[in-house]
C-alpha positions, 0 to 999 in steps of 0.5 A: 563163337558165331550165333549159329554155334551158340544156338547149336550148343544150347540145342544139344545141351538142352537134351542132357540137362537134368534137374538134379539137386544134391546127388554126388556132390553132397557126399562127394570127394574133393576133385584133384587139381589136374581133373575137371579143369573146365569147371568155372565158378560163376560169381556175383560181387566176389561170391560164388553163385552158380557153377558152369564149364568152359565150352570155348576160350571165351564162353562159359555154359551155365543155367539160365536161372543164374541170370537172377543172381546177377553174375558179373565174373567167372573164376577159372582154374581154381578148385579152392575158391580161397585161392582164386586163380583167374577172375574174368569179368562177364561181357555178355549173358545170353539165355536160351531163346525159349527159356521162361523160368526154371520149371519150364525147361531150356534152363541154359545160358552162355556167358561171354568173357571179356578178353584178358591179357597174359595167358600165364593167366590161363596157363597150367599149374606146373607139376611138382616134378617139372621145371625144378630149377625155378626160383621165386626171388623175394623181398620182405613183402614176398615174391617179386621176380622169377629166376632159374638155378644155374649153379647150386649157389647162383640164380639167374634173373633179370637185372631190373629185379635189383630195384625191388631189393630182393633178399632171398630165393625160394627153391623147390616150392610150387605153391608159395602159400606153403611157406615151409616147403622147399629151400629158402636161401638168403642172397649174398651178392647181386651181380648185374650185367656191367652194361645194364642201365635200365629195363628196355635198353638191353643187357637185362641180366643179373646173377644172385649169389646165394649165402649157402648152396642149394641141396640138389634133389627133392624137387631142386635141380639145375637148369640147362642153359644154351650154348653160345651158338644156339638160335631158336627157330621162328614159330618154335613152341616154347614155355614161359613160367612164373608166379606173376600176376594173372591180370594187369595190376593184379596180385601174384599167383600162388601157384607156379604157372606155365604157358606155351608161346611161339617165337616171333621173327625178330624183324617183325618184333623190331618193327612192332617195337621200333626201338628194340635192344640187341640180344633179345628174343620175342615170344608171346603177346602180339595179337595173342592172349599168351605171354607173361605179366608183372611178377614174371620178370626174371623167369625163363623162356624154355625151349626143348628143356633149355632156358633160352630166354629171361623175361625182360619187358612188355608194353607199359606193364599191360598184360592185355596183349591182343592189340599189343606188341611182342613180349621181350626176353633176354637171349641167354645164349649171347651171355654165356661167357658173362655168366660163366666168368661172373660165377667163376670170379665170385 
């Protein structure tokens, strides 16, 4: 946002500013999760001190008086601050030029946010009637990877998720804090692709055979897989989804989040990575702030309601993508025979 635009925003919004204490918020109602998604909690030392709202991708508008509270971060995408979704540090605080104190007007301030990585960070919460094939792959500590339900007793995920010793999957639950929602099913077998060696070298797929069959319906459905000849188009808009971290090294999200990413030309991707394995799709990351983060491994890349890719790896587990390389997914279409044969023989 240029300085002229900042000043213009101040000027326009100063006309509608009012000093209203209490009002509807005193006797108000809880805002629905899909409403007022521009709202921001302005925080100091981890505690809420002021409100604000998002006026661009990297600017929040609040009151200049909030300067005195020494705000250092903003929380986005959370209507209940017990469950913070996206916490972003404040880079710059810009008060309206003529502001002196609260009693003299012009009580406005812009907060410039630092840029953070994966836009599953800034993604939307997946609605309960969408992406009903999603699976949370878990170990004794909770969620560790994503996955998709390909048969009523098989989940497809990434082979490198074997290393975190998953023991169960959770289906039909979009908020993992609601432990009693959905279906929790133990894993019977973990079947990695026979040519998988380590993440980054290709063939990063694993089938999880479940001990009991999932009950389809009531929020649980099978995913649509591509045919063996399917090719995604460069610049095609797709979605990546998961419960992974929203910042590098951060905790997993409790809510299932999804964000749009664009398919990147494989030659461009190969040039950026220098040593890219075969049978992959590149999308997200790479000069954008859209992509996946740790904990999203094994989740799907979905194009036109078809799971065309499985989350495999990014650069050095870093989710700040503006100066990075593309996110890499396994191309599911190249493994349809292996998926079909492995299921039928187990």
